[in-house]
All heavy atoms as TSV, in Angstrom:
chain	resi	resn	atom	element	x	y	z
A	1	MET	N	N	0.801	-1.162	-0.042
A	1	MET	CA	C	0.003	-0.010	-0.006
A	1	MET	C	C	0.821	1.245	-0.026
A	1	MET	O	O	1.853	1.280	0.694
A	1	MET	CB	C	-0.877	-0.001	1.267
A	1	MET	CG	C	-1.887	1.076	1.293
A	1	MET	SD	S	-2.990	0.854	2.674
A	1	MET	CE	C	-4.499	0.606	1.902
A	2	LYS	N	N	0.475	2.215	-0.795
A	2	LYS	CA	C	1.309	3.474	-0.937
A	2	LYS	C	C	1.175	4.305	0.333
A	2	LYS	O	O	0.126	4.295	1.044
A	2	LYS	CB	C	0.859	4.296	-2.082
A	2	LYS	CG	C	0.957	3.453	-3.450
A	2	LYS	CD	C	0.293	4.275	-4.520
A	2	LYS	CE	C	0.194	3.361	-5.674
A	2	LYS	NZ	N	-1.044	3.376	-6.431
A	3	PRO	N	N	2.157	4.968	0.696
A	3	PRO	CA	C	2.194	5.829	1.912
A	3	PRO	C	C	0.991	6.841	1.974
A	3	PRO	O	O	0.408	7.056	2.951
A	3	PRO	CB	C	3.545	6.479	1.972
A	3	PRO	CG	C	4.371	5.702	1.137
A	3	PRO	CD	C	3.527	5.024	0.160
A	4	THR	N	N	0.703	7.424	0.815
A	4	THR	CA	C	-0.438	8.372	0.842
A	4	THR	C	C	-1.755	7.724	0.990
A	4	THR	O	O	-2.639	8.359	1.390
A	4	THR	CB	C	-0.400	9.187	-0.474
A	4	THR	OG1	O	-0.382	8.284	-1.614
A	4	THR	CG2	C	0.861	10.115	-0.648
A	5	SER	N	N	-1.856	6.467	0.621
A	5	SER	CA	C	-3.086	5.773	0.769
A	5	SER	C	C	-3.442	5.539	2.175
A	5	SER	O	O	-4.735	5.278	2.489
A	5	SER	CB	C	-3.064	4.375	0.066
A	5	SER	OG	O	-2.877	4.598	-1.295
A	6	TRP	N	N	-2.567	5.538	3.069
A	6	TRP	CA	C	-2.852	5.421	4.484
A	6	TRP	C	C	-3.630	6.559	5.079
A	6	TRP	O	O	-4.270	6.477	6.104
A	6	TRP	CB	C	-1.474	5.296	5.353
A	6	TRP	CG	C	-0.980	3.944	5.113
A	6	TRP	CD1	C	0.151	3.608	4.432
A	6	TRP	CD2	C	-1.441	2.668	5.832
A	6	TRP	NE1	N	0.357	2.212	4.517
A	6	TRP	CE2	C	-0.559	1.697	5.374
A	6	TRP	CE3	C	-2.359	2.434	6.699
A	6	TRP	CZ2	C	-0.699	0.378	5.763
A	6	TRP	CZ3	C	-2.586	1.079	7.048
A	6	TRP	CH2	C	-1.714	0.146	6.582
A	7	LEU	N	N	-3.681	7.746	4.363
A	7	LEU	CA	C	-4.504	8.836	4.641
A	7	LEU	C	C	-5.946	8.478	4.674
A	7	LEU	O	O	-6.837	9.069	5.360
A	7	LEU	CB	C	-4.303	10.045	3.840
A	7	LEU	CG	C	-2.947	10.838	4.091
A	7	LEU	CD1	C	-2.835	11.953	3.039
A	7	LEU	CD2	C	-2.953	11.445	5.474
A	8	ALA	N	N	-6.302	7.561	3.873
A	8	ALA	CA	C	-7.680	7.179	3.683
A	8	ALA	C	C	-8.259	6.480	4.910
A	8	ALA	O	O	-9.489	6.450	5.091
A	8	ALA	CB	C	-7.936	6.193	2.545
A	9	ILE	N	N	-7.446	6.038	5.841
A	9	ILE	CA	C	-7.963	5.392	7.100
A	9	ILE	C	C	-8.338	6.486	8.126
A	9	ILE	O	O	-9.070	6.182	9.065
A	9	ILE	CB	C	-6.951	4.424	7.584
A	9	ILE	CG1	C	-7.626	3.370	8.567
A	9	ILE	CG2	C	-5.870	5.055	8.300
A	9	ILE	CD1	C	-6.893	2.124	8.806
A	10	ILE	N	N	-7.821	7.671	7.992
A	10	ILE	CA	C	-8.169	8.754	8.951
A	10	ILE	C	C	-9.580	9.024	9.116
A	10	ILE	O	O	-10.103	9.118	10.201
A	10	ILE	CB	C	-7.209	10.063	8.633
A	10	ILE	CG1	C	-5.868	9.698	8.824
A	10	ILE	CG2	C	-7.687	11.234	9.557
A	10	ILE	CD1	C	-4.892	10.808	8.432
A	11	PRO	N	N	-10.255	9.190	7.925
A	11	PRO	CA	C	-11.777	9.446	8.183
A	11	PRO	C	C	-12.523	8.257	8.879
A	11	PRO	O	O	-13.363	8.486	9.607
A	11	PRO	CB	C	-12.307	9.694	6.676
A	11	PRO	CG	C	-11.111	10.064	5.941
A	11	PRO	CD	C	-9.953	9.370	6.545
A	12	PHE	N	N	-12.065	7.005	8.568
A	12	PHE	CA	C	-12.743	5.938	9.191
A	12	PHE	C	C	-12.541	6.001	10.704
A	12	PHE	O	O	-13.536	5.827	11.477
A	12	PHE	CB	C	-12.179	4.580	8.621
A	12	PHE	CG	C	-12.567	3.428	9.258
A	12	PHE	CD1	C	-13.895	2.873	8.915
A	12	PHE	CD2	C	-11.890	2.728	10.255
A	12	PHE	CE1	C	-14.403	1.721	9.534
A	12	PHE	CE2	C	-12.422	1.566	10.819
A	12	PHE	CZ	C	-13.667	1.087	10.490
A	13	ILE	N	N	-11.374	6.236	11.138
A	13	ILE	CA	C	-11.044	6.308	12.602
A	13	ILE	C	C	-11.763	7.457	13.190
A	13	ILE	O	O	-12.388	7.450	14.257
A	13	ILE	CB	C	-9.548	6.459	12.794
A	13	ILE	CG1	C	-8.845	5.063	12.370
A	13	ILE	CG2	C	-9.303	6.765	14.247
A	13	ILE	CD1	C	-7.384	5.219	12.389
A	14	GLY	N	N	-11.770	8.681	12.518
A	14	GLY	CA	C	-12.406	9.854	13.099
A	14	GLY	C	C	-13.859	9.744	13.107
A	14	GLY	O	O	-14.491	10.176	14.057
A	15	MET	N	N	-14.519	9.111	12.157
A	15	MET	CA	C	-15.900	8.951	12.104
A	15	MET	C	C	-16.501	8.019	13.312
A	15	MET	O	O	-17.551	8.353	13.848
A	15	MET	CB	C	-16.327	8.402	10.792
A	15	MET	CG	C	-17.852	8.574	10.439
A	15	MET	SD	S	-18.291	10.240	10.072
A	15	MET	CE	C	-17.930	10.346	8.358
A	16	PHE	N	N	-15.701	7.073	13.606
A	16	PHE	CA	C	-16.149	6.120	14.630
A	16	PHE	C	C	-15.588	6.362	16.031
A	16	PHE	O	O	-16.111	5.917	17.001
A	16	PHE	CB	C	-15.818	4.680	14.195
A	16	PHE	CG	C	-16.670	4.252	12.991
A	16	PHE	CD1	C	-16.087	4.030	11.774
A	16	PHE	CD2	C	-18.054	4.018	13.140
A	16	PHE	CE1	C	-16.904	3.687	10.671
A	16	PHE	CE2	C	-18.821	3.719	12.011
A	16	PHE	CZ	C	-18.144	3.527	10.841
A	17	ALA	N	N	-14.478	7.104	16.120
A	17	ALA	CA	C	-13.885	7.323	17.416
A	17	ALA	C	C	-14.723	8.344	18.271
A	17	ALA	O	O	-14.782	8.107	19.529
A	17	ALA	CB	C	-12.502	7.874	17.257
A	18	GLY	N	N	-15.299	9.414	17.733
A	18	GLY	CA	C	-15.916	10.391	18.415
A	18	GLY	C	C	-17.150	9.772	19.190
A	18	GLY	O	O	-17.337	9.956	20.369
A	19	PRO	N	N	-18.122	9.157	18.505
A	19	PRO	CA	C	-19.236	8.620	19.152
A	19	PRO	C	C	-18.939	7.528	20.139
A	19	PRO	O	O	-19.637	7.404	21.177
A	19	PRO	CB	C	-20.068	8.023	17.977
A	19	PRO	CG	C	-19.700	8.872	16.810
A	19	PRO	CD	C	-18.200	9.109	17.064
A	20	ILE	N	N	-17.846	6.834	20.000
A	20	ILE	CA	C	-17.510	5.721	20.913
A	20	ILE	C	C	-16.875	6.299	22.177
A	20	ILE	O	O	-17.224	6.001	23.298
A	20	ILE	CB	C	-16.555	4.731	20.258
A	20	ILE	CG1	C	-17.276	3.904	19.255
A	20	ILE	CG2	C	-15.965	3.745	21.331
A	20	ILE	CD1	C	-16.458	3.001	18.379
A	21	LEU	N	N	-15.998	7.359	21.991
A	21	LEU	CA	C	-15.361	7.965	23.144
A	21	LEU	C	C	-16.224	8.922	23.880
A	21	LEU	O	O	-15.997	9.147	25.132
A	21	LEU	CB	C	-14.135	8.695	22.637
A	21	LEU	CG	C	-12.991	7.731	21.997
A	21	LEU	CD1	C	-11.868	8.505	21.476
A	21	LEU	CD2	C	-12.532	6.664	23.076
A	22	HIS	N	N	-17.135	9.635	23.295
A	22	HIS	CA	C	-17.899	10.663	23.945
A	22	HIS	C	C	-19.354	10.605	23.437
A	22	HIS	O	O	-19.735	11.237	22.549
A	22	HIS	CB	C	-17.293	12.076	23.664
A	22	HIS	CG	C	-17.973	13.113	24.456
A	22	HIS	ND1	N	-17.718	13.252	25.775
A	22	HIS	CD2	C	-18.771	14.044	24.063
A	22	HIS	CE1	C	-18.452	14.269	26.217
A	22	HIS	NE2	N	-19.118	14.849	25.238
A	23	ASN	N	N	-20.109	9.724	24.096
A	23	ASN	CA	C	-21.517	9.618	23.717
A	23	ASN	C	C	-22.433	10.442	24.587
A	23	ASN	O	O	-22.959	9.910	25.574
A	23	ASN	CB	C	-21.878	8.093	23.815
A	23	ASN	CG	C	-23.204	7.806	23.178
A	23	ASN	OD1	O	-23.765	8.679	22.467
A	23	ASN	ND2	N	-23.645	6.567	23.348
A	24	SER	N	N	-22.468	11.681	24.329
A	24	SER	CA	C	-23.266	12.614	25.130
A	24	SER	C	C	-23.907	13.689	24.190
A	24	SER	O	O	-23.406	13.953	23.137
A	24	SER	CB	C	-22.351	13.225	26.059
A	24	SER	OG	O	-23.112	14.186	26.843
A	25	VAL	N	N	-24.948	14.259	24.650
A	25	VAL	CA	C	-25.610	15.301	23.881
A	25	VAL	C	C	-25.302	16.716	24.333
A	25	VAL	O	O	-25.248	17.608	23.542
A	25	VAL	CB	C	-27.176	15.089	24.010
A	25	VAL	CG1	C	-27.977	16.211	23.165
A	25	VAL	CG2	C	-27.591	13.720	23.434
A	26	THR	N	N	-24.844	16.770	25.593
A	26	THR	CA	C	-24.664	18.132	26.194
A	26	THR	C	C	-23.700	19.155	25.487
A	26	THR	O	O	-24.127	20.234	25.305
A	26	THR	CB	C	-24.233	18.017	27.680
A	26	THR	OG1	O	-23.574	16.818	27.870
A	26	THR	CG2	C	-25.494	18.154	28.596
A	27	PRO	N	N	-22.492	18.775	25.107
A	27	PRO	CA	C	-21.744	19.772	24.399
A	27	PRO	C	C	-22.303	19.979	22.996
A	27	PRO	O	O	-22.611	18.988	22.346
A	27	PRO	CB	C	-20.260	19.211	24.415
A	27	PRO	CG	C	-20.442	17.724	24.616
A	27	PRO	CD	C	-21.718	17.533	25.430
A	28	PHE	N	N	-22.429	21.139	22.571
A	28	PHE	CA	C	-23.003	21.445	21.239
A	28	PHE	C	C	-21.846	21.933	20.353
A	28	PHE	O	O	-21.011	22.691	20.776
A	28	PHE	CB	C	-24.025	22.419	21.357
A	28	PHE	CG	C	-25.336	21.885	22.013
A	28	PHE	CD1	C	-25.550	22.123	23.421
A	28	PHE	CD2	C	-26.258	21.196	21.221
A	28	PHE	CE1	C	-26.666	21.611	24.019
A	28	PHE	CE2	C	-27.393	20.731	21.818
A	28	PHE	CZ	C	-27.667	20.929	23.203
A	29	ILE	N	N	-21.896	21.505	19.053
A	29	ILE	CA	C	-20.998	21.922	18.024
A	29	ILE	C	C	-21.940	22.634	17.027
A	29	ILE	O	O	-22.782	21.976	16.368
A	29	ILE	CB	C	-20.283	20.763	17.455
A	29	ILE	CG1	C	-19.416	20.074	18.399
A	29	ILE	CG2	C	-19.464	21.299	16.182
A	29	ILE	CD1	C	-18.664	18.898	17.974
A	30	LEU	N	N	-21.707	23.913	16.836
A	30	LEU	CA	C	-22.516	24.780	15.887
A	30	LEU	C	C	-24.066	24.508	16.119
A	30	LEU	O	O	-24.793	24.507	15.249
A	30	LEU	CB	C	-22.191	24.341	14.445
A	30	LEU	CG	C	-20.696	24.606	14.044
A	30	LEU	CD1	C	-20.459	23.984	12.621
A	30	LEU	CD2	C	-20.309	26.031	14.034
A	31	GLY	N	N	-24.415	24.465	17.406
A	31	GLY	CA	C	-25.799	24.306	17.717
A	31	GLY	C	C	-26.371	22.883	17.557
A	31	GLY	O	O	-27.554	22.661	17.774
A	32	MET	N	N	-25.516	21.978	17.174
A	32	MET	CA	C	-26.022	20.602	17.022
A	32	MET	C	C	-25.510	19.818	18.211
A	32	MET	O	O	-24.421	20.096	18.790
A	32	MET	CB	C	-25.450	20.052	15.714
A	32	MET	CG	C	-25.939	20.642	14.467
A	32	MET	SD	S	-25.344	19.815	12.987
A	32	MET	CE	C	-23.707	20.628	12.890
A	33	PRO	N	N	-26.196	18.693	18.538
A	33	PRO	CA	C	-25.557	17.792	19.596
A	33	PRO	C	C	-24.255	17.319	19.166
A	33	PRO	O	O	-23.923	17.263	17.930
A	33	PRO	CB	C	-26.669	16.630	19.657
A	33	PRO	CG	C	-27.881	17.150	19.158
A	33	PRO	CD	C	-27.529	18.287	18.068
A	34	PHE	N	N	-23.449	16.947	20.111
A	34	PHE	CA	C	-22.005	16.577	19.807
A	34	PHE	C	C	-21.951	15.557	18.695
A	34	PHE	O	O	-21.071	15.615	17.772
A	34	PHE	CB	C	-21.319	16.115	21.100
A	34	PHE	CG	C	-19.948	15.660	20.862
A	34	PHE	CD1	C	-18.976	16.681	20.855
A	34	PHE	CD2	C	-19.576	14.313	20.698
A	34	PHE	CE1	C	-17.702	16.308	20.616
A	34	PHE	CE2	C	-18.244	14.045	20.437
A	34	PHE	CZ	C	-17.294	14.978	20.436
A	35	ILE	N	N	-22.688	14.391	18.834
A	35	ILE	CA	C	-22.575	13.388	17.871
A	35	ILE	C	C	-22.867	13.802	16.357
A	35	ILE	O	O	-22.113	13.493	15.515
A	35	ILE	CB	C	-23.505	12.252	18.210
A	35	ILE	CG1	C	-23.264	11.667	19.661
A	35	ILE	CG2	C	-23.437	11.043	17.137
A	35	ILE	CD1	C	-21.787	11.016	19.872
A	36	LEU	N	N	-23.883	14.641	16.236
A	36	LEU	CA	C	-24.325	15.044	14.916
A	36	LEU	C	C	-23.229	16.139	14.451
A	36	LEU	O	O	-22.810	15.955	13.279
A	36	LEU	CB	C	-25.694	15.734	14.933
A	36	LEU	CG	C	-26.215	16.134	13.577
A	36	LEU	CD1	C	-26.313	15.033	12.669
A	36	LEU	CD2	C	-27.491	16.881	13.770
A	37	GLY	N	N	-22.770	16.953	15.259
A	37	GLY	CA	C	-21.771	17.942	14.919
A	37	GLY	C	C	-20.427	17.205	14.464
A	37	GLY	O	O	-19.772	17.548	13.565
A	38	TRP	N	N	-19.988	16.185	15.252
A	38	TRP	CA	C	-18.831	15.352	14.954
A	38	TRP	C	C	-18.917	14.725	13.627
A	38	TRP	O	O	-17.939	14.869	12.798
A	38	TRP	CB	C	-18.585	14.393	16.164
A	38	TRP	CG	C	-17.472	13.533	15.988
A	38	TRP	CD1	C	-17.278	12.317	15.325
A	38	TRP	CD2	C	-16.125	13.866	16.388
A	38	TRP	NE1	N	-16.023	11.887	15.391
A	38	TRP	CE2	C	-15.251	12.779	16.062
A	38	TRP	CE3	C	-15.590	14.960	17.134
A	38	TRP	CZ2	C	-13.906	12.790	16.377
A	38	TRP	CZ3	C	-14.187	14.893	17.408
A	38	TRP	CH2	C	-13.412	13.862	17.033
A	39	ILE	N	N	-20.029	14.103	13.295
A	39	ILE	CA	C	-20.161	13.357	12.100
A	39	ILE	C	C	-20.229	14.482	10.879
A	39	ILE	O	O	-19.581	14.200	9.837
A	39	ILE	CB	C	-21.363	12.559	12.068
A	39	ILE	CG1	C	-21.164	11.363	13.024
A	39	ILE	CG2	C	-21.725	12.070	10.641
A	39	ILE	CD1	C	-22.392	10.510	13.281
A	40	THR	N	N	-20.814	15.519	11.150
A	40	THR	CA	C	-20.903	16.599	10.078
A	40	THR	C	C	-19.461	17.163	9.708
A	40	THR	O	O	-19.138	17.256	8.562
A	40	THR	CB	C	-21.830	17.700	10.487
A	40	THR	OG1	O	-23.085	17.234	10.723
A	40	THR	CG2	C	-21.858	18.777	9.481
A	41	ILE	N	N	-18.763	17.391	10.827
A	41	ILE	CA	C	-17.382	17.784	10.558
A	41	ILE	C	C	-16.558	16.813	9.871
A	41	ILE	O	O	-15.763	17.122	8.977
A	41	ILE	CB	C	-16.702	18.225	11.937
A	41	ILE	CG1	C	-17.329	19.478	12.428
A	41	ILE	CG2	C	-15.155	18.368	11.862
A	41	ILE	CD1	C	-16.939	19.833	13.941
A	42	TRP	N	N	-16.726	15.571	10.176
A	42	TRP	CA	C	-15.887	14.451	9.491
A	42	TRP	C	C	-16.369	14.226	8.103
A	42	TRP	O	O	-15.542	13.750	7.227
A	42	TRP	CB	C	-15.958	13.239	10.368
A	42	TRP	CG	C	-14.873	13.245	11.370
A	42	TRP	CD1	C	-14.946	13.496	12.661
A	42	TRP	CD2	C	-13.425	13.102	11.029
A	42	TRP	NE1	N	-13.786	13.496	13.246
A	42	TRP	CE2	C	-12.843	13.212	12.340
A	42	TRP	CE3	C	-12.719	12.789	9.952
A	42	TRP	CZ2	C	-11.404	13.215	12.394
A	42	TRP	CZ3	C	-11.323	12.729	10.064
A	42	TRP	CH2	C	-10.749	12.890	11.306
A	43	VAL	N	N	-17.603	14.546	7.705
A	43	VAL	CA	C	-17.888	14.497	6.386
A	43	VAL	C	C	-17.174	15.511	5.492
A	43	VAL	O	O	-16.628	15.106	4.426
A	43	VAL	CB	C	-19.528	14.690	6.193
A	43	VAL	CG1	C	-19.882	14.937	4.742
A	43	VAL	CG2	C	-20.312	13.534	6.692
A	44	PHE	N	N	-17.046	16.770	6.026
A	44	PHE	CA	C	-16.209	17.667	5.287
A	44	PHE	C	C	-14.716	17.425	5.298
A	44	PHE	O	O	-14.021	17.559	4.312
A	44	PHE	CB	C	-16.437	19.113	5.936
A	44	PHE	CG	C	-17.852	19.638	5.602
A	44	PHE	CD1	C	-18.758	19.760	6.653
A	44	PHE	CD2	C	-18.315	19.882	4.364
A	44	PHE	CE1	C	-20.057	20.283	6.425
A	44	PHE	CE2	C	-19.595	20.296	4.124
A	44	PHE	CZ	C	-20.462	20.534	5.173
A	45	LEU	N	N	-14.264	16.907	6.430
A	45	LEU	CA	C	-12.823	16.481	6.489
A	45	LEU	C	C	-12.550	15.384	5.559
A	45	LEU	O	O	-11.423	15.294	4.982
A	45	LEU	CB	C	-12.496	16.130	7.941
A	45	LEU	CG	C	-12.333	17.313	8.887
A	45	LEU	CD1	C	-12.065	16.814	10.284
A	45	LEU	CD2	C	-11.174	18.200	8.453
A	46	THR	N	N	-13.489	14.380	5.449
A	46	THR	CA	C	-13.339	13.264	4.515
A	46	THR	C	C	-13.202	13.733	3.066
A	46	THR	O	O	-12.310	13.292	2.322
A	46	THR	CB	C	-14.463	12.320	4.678
A	46	THR	OG1	O	-14.487	11.758	6.030
A	46	THR	CG2	C	-14.312	11.156	3.721
A	47	SER	N	N	-14.003	14.701	2.729
A	47	SER	CA	C	-13.899	15.298	1.385
A	47	SER	C	C	-12.490	15.923	1.108
A	47	SER	O	O	-11.921	15.776	0.028
A	47	SER	CB	C	-14.998	16.350	1.143
A	47	SER	OG	O	-16.273	15.698	1.230
A	48	ALA	N	N	-12.065	16.697	2.067
A	48	ALA	CA	C	-10.750	17.310	2.000
A	48	ALA	C	C	-9.687	16.272	1.910
A	48	ALA	O	O	-8.685	16.421	1.095
A	48	ALA	CB	C	-10.481	18.271	3.164
A	49	ILE	N	N	-9.670	15.328	2.753
A	49	ILE	CA	C	-8.654	14.234	2.695
A	49	ILE	C	C	-8.702	13.487	1.384
A	49	ILE	O	O	-7.563	13.244	0.790
A	49	ILE	CB	C	-8.801	13.326	3.892
A	49	ILE	CG1	C	-8.441	14.032	5.200
A	49	ILE	CG2	C	-8.014	12.021	3.776
A	49	ILE	CD1	C	-8.785	13.252	6.423
A	50	MET	N	N	-9.805	13.137	0.891
A	50	MET	CA	C	-9.866	12.439	-0.454
A	50	MET	C	C	-9.323	13.412	-1.566
A	50	MET	O	O	-8.763	12.857	-2.524
A	50	MET	CB	C	-11.315	12.066	-0.685
A	50	MET	CG	C	-11.768	10.925	0.187
A	50	MET	SD	S	-10.712	9.513	0.042
A	50	MET	CE	C	-10.619	9.034	1.805
A	51	ALA	N	N	-9.648	14.678	-1.469
A	51	ALA	CA	C	-9.042	15.645	-2.442
A	51	ALA	C	C	-7.557	15.643	-2.439
A	51	ALA	O	O	-6.897	15.620	-3.517
A	51	ALA	CB	C	-9.568	17.004	-2.217
A	52	VAL	N	N	-7.018	15.626	-1.231
A	52	VAL	CA	C	-5.505	15.494	-1.133
A	52	VAL	C	C	-4.930	14.169	-1.649
A	52	VAL	O	O	-3.986	14.216	-2.433
A	52	VAL	CB	C	-5.107	15.680	0.411
A	52	VAL	CG1	C	-3.579	15.293	0.631
A	52	VAL	CG2	C	-5.388	17.086	0.868
A	53	LEU	N	N	-5.659	13.092	-1.467
A	53	LEU	CA	C	-5.242	11.818	-1.976
A	53	LEU	C	C	-5.365	11.797	-3.473
A	53	LEU	O	O	-4.354	11.374	-4.190
A	53	LEU	CB	C	-6.107	10.687	-1.476
A	53	LEU	CG	C	-5.913	10.260	0.019
A	53	LEU	CD1	C	-6.893	9.198	0.374
A	53	LEU	CD2	C	-4.498	9.613	0.074
A	54	TYR	N	N	-6.370	12.443	-4.005
A	54	TYR	CA	C	-6.444	12.507	-5.485
A	54	TYR	C	C	-5.352	13.441	-6.037
A	54	TYR	O	O	-4.800	13.086	-7.087
A	54	TYR	CB	C	-7.823	13.117	-5.904
A	54	TYR	CG	C	-8.004	13.393	-7.362
A	54	TYR	CD1	C	-8.092	12.356	-8.219
A	54	TYR	CD2	C	-7.820	14.653	-7.861
A	54	TYR	CE1	C	-8.152	12.570	-9.645
A	54	TYR	CE2	C	-7.965	14.988	-9.194
A	54	TYR	CZ	C	-8.110	13.929	-10.079
A	54	TYR	OH	O	-8.209	14.119	-11.418
A	55	TRP	N	N	-5.034	14.438	-5.423
A	55	TRP	CA	C	-4.010	15.394	-5.913
A	55	TRP	C	C	-2.646	14.766	-5.952
A	55	TRP	O	O	-1.868	14.978	-6.873
A	55	TRP	CB	C	-4.025	16.666	-4.982
A	55	TRP	CG	C	-3.099	17.686	-5.486
A	55	TRP	CD1	C	-1.813	18.048	-5.090
A	55	TRP	CD2	C	-3.320	18.580	-6.516
A	55	TRP	NE1	N	-1.316	19.022	-5.759
A	55	TRP	CE2	C	-2.229	19.426	-6.692
A	55	TRP	CE3	C	-4.444	18.788	-7.414
A	55	TRP	CZ2	C	-2.211	20.354	-7.718
A	55	TRP	CZ3	C	-4.357	19.708	-8.408
A	55	TRP	CH2	C	-3.144	20.549	-8.550
A	56	PHE	N	N	-2.324	13.884	-5.054
A	56	PHE	CA	C	-0.989	13.289	-4.951
A	56	PHE	C	C	-0.938	11.841	-5.492
A	56	PHE	O	O	0.013	11.177	-5.335
A	56	PHE	CB	C	-0.435	13.296	-3.494
A	56	PHE	CG	C	-0.120	14.625	-2.910
A	56	PHE	CD1	C	-0.838	15.260	-1.945
A	56	PHE	CD2	C	0.938	15.287	-3.565
A	56	PHE	CE1	C	-0.500	16.478	-1.477
A	56	PHE	CE2	C	1.254	16.555	-3.095
A	56	PHE	CZ	C	0.579	17.159	-2.005
A	57	ASP	N	N	-1.999	11.452	-6.154
A	57	ASP	CA	C	-2.081	10.107	-6.636
A	57	ASP	C	C	-1.093	9.931	-7.891
A	57	ASP	O	O	-1.246	10.671	-8.806
A	57	ASP	CB	C	-3.477	9.740	-7.168
A	57	ASP	CG	C	-3.704	8.366	-7.595
A	57	ASP	OD1	O	-2.933	7.481	-7.148
A	57	ASP	OD2	O	-4.570	8.100	-8.336
A	58	PRO	N	N	-0.171	9.054	-7.729
A	58	PRO	CA	C	0.814	8.970	-8.813
A	58	PRO	C	C	0.194	8.452	-10.168
A	58	PRO	O	O	0.646	8.710	-11.192
A	58	PRO	CB	C	1.887	7.955	-8.351
A	58	PRO	CG	C	1.221	7.276	-7.131
A	58	PRO	CD	C	0.094	8.154	-6.656
A	59	VAL	N	N	-0.906	7.657	-10.045
A	59	VAL	CA	C	-1.533	7.126	-11.330
A	59	VAL	C	C	-2.169	8.367	-12.073
A	59	VAL	O	O	-2.091	8.426	-13.308
A	59	VAL	CB	C	-2.648	6.184	-10.988
A	59	VAL	CG1	C	-3.445	5.752	-12.145
A	59	VAL	CG2	C	-2.039	4.904	-10.312
A	60	ARG	N	N	-2.746	9.256	-11.354
A	60	ARG	CA	C	-3.376	10.486	-11.978
A	60	ARG	C	C	-2.228	11.295	-12.618
A	60	ARG	O	O	-2.361	11.728	-13.755
A	60	ARG	CB	C	-4.055	11.324	-10.894
A	60	ARG	CG	C	-4.696	12.591	-11.520
A	60	ARG	CD	C	-5.207	13.532	-10.482
A	60	ARG	NE	N	-4.107	14.159	-9.714
A	60	ARG	CZ	C	-3.546	15.297	-10.028
A	60	ARG	NH1	N	-3.894	15.953	-11.116
A	60	ARG	NH2	N	-2.617	15.891	-9.264
A	61	LEU	N	N	-1.049	11.402	-11.967
A	61	LEU	CA	C	0.017	12.158	-12.572
A	61	LEU	C	C	0.563	11.520	-13.808
A	61	LEU	O	O	0.967	12.186	-14.718
A	61	LEU	CB	C	1.113	12.435	-11.500
A	61	LEU	CG	C	0.725	13.144	-10.243
A	61	LEU	CD1	C	1.839	13.126	-9.219
A	61	LEU	CD2	C	0.326	14.635	-10.632
A	62	THR	N	N	0.738	10.175	-13.758
A	62	THR	CA	C	1.310	9.461	-14.964
A	62	THR	C	C	0.271	9.513	-16.119
A	62	THR	O	O	0.718	9.651	-17.287
A	62	THR	CB	C	1.664	8.016	-14.673
A	62	THR	OG1	O	0.550	7.337	-14.128
A	62	THR	CG2	C	2.795	7.971	-13.698
A	63	ASP	N	N	-0.986	9.461	-15.861
A	63	ASP	CA	C	-2.046	9.565	-16.885
A	63	ASP	C	C	-2.020	10.991	-17.532
A	63	ASP	O	O	-2.130	11.067	-18.726
A	63	ASP	CB	C	-3.426	9.285	-16.392
A	63	ASP	CG	C	-3.616	7.786	-16.090
A	63	ASP	OD1	O	-2.798	7.039	-16.601
A	63	ASP	OD2	O	-4.555	7.457	-15.464
A	64	LYS	N	N	-1.688	11.922	-16.728
A	64	LYS	CA	C	-1.732	13.244	-17.217
A	64	LYS	C	C	-0.454	13.514	-18.111
A	64	LYS	O	O	-0.568	14.227	-19.184
A	64	LYS	CB	C	-1.672	14.286	-16.032
A	64	LYS	CG	C	-1.819	15.729	-16.400
A	64	LYS	CD	C	-1.869	16.577	-15.187
A	64	LYS	CE	C	-2.192	17.948	-15.406
A	64	LYS	NZ	N	-2.241	18.763	-14.194
A	65	GLU	N	N	0.654	12.940	-17.805
A	65	GLU	CA	C	1.838	12.990	-18.606
A	65	GLU	C	C	1.691	12.225	-19.938
A	65	GLU	O	O	2.177	12.600	-20.951
A	65	GLU	CB	C	3.046	12.590	-17.882
A	65	GLU	CG	C	3.408	13.483	-16.663
A	65	GLU	CD	C	4.483	12.880	-15.838
A	65	GLU	OE1	O	4.957	11.790	-16.104
A	65	GLU	OE2	O	4.956	13.576	-14.821
A	66	ASP	N	N	0.991	11.072	-19.860
A	66	ASP	CA	C	0.739	10.225	-21.049
A	66	ASP	C	C	-0.124	10.919	-22.050
A	66	ASP	O	O	-0.025	10.740	-23.302
A	66	ASP	CB	C	0.212	8.887	-20.684
A	66	ASP	CG	C	1.220	8.061	-19.975
A	66	ASP	OD1	O	2.387	8.353	-20.036
A	66	ASP	OD2	O	0.786	7.049	-19.231
A	67	ALA	N	N	-1.029	11.826	-21.582
A	67	ALA	CA	C	-1.979	12.533	-22.487
A	67	ALA	C	C	-1.288	13.575	-23.375
A	67	ALA	O	O	-1.780	13.918	-24.321
A	67	ALA	CB	C	-3.062	13.095	-21.713
A	68	ARG	N	N	-0.102	14.044	-22.882
A	68	ARG	CA	C	0.621	15.053	-23.665
A	68	ARG	C	C	1.209	14.524	-24.899
A	68	ARG	O	O	1.639	13.767	-25.304
A	68	ARG	CB	C	1.649	15.645	-22.766
A	68	ARG	CG	C	1.007	16.448	-21.688
A	68	ARG	CD	C	2.078	17.185	-20.754
A	68	ARG	NE	N	1.473	17.798	-19.741
A	68	ARG	CZ	C	2.117	18.374	-18.728
A	68	ARG	NH1	N	3.424	18.399	-18.770
A	68	ARG	NH2	N	1.469	18.899	-17.773
């Protein structure tokens, strides 16, 4: 597995670690209960991490060079 591909495991860990470690409604994130706020934040972070993975993907870079 490529070193950059290991970034793909971060959203998996983040999405499941919050609700397991802190299962409470009282702290609010942007007016939402903690669990809903945590998952919403990780949806956006997952998109950003996948964009970084796409940007540094060597297959994408080699295909771009072959097209020239």
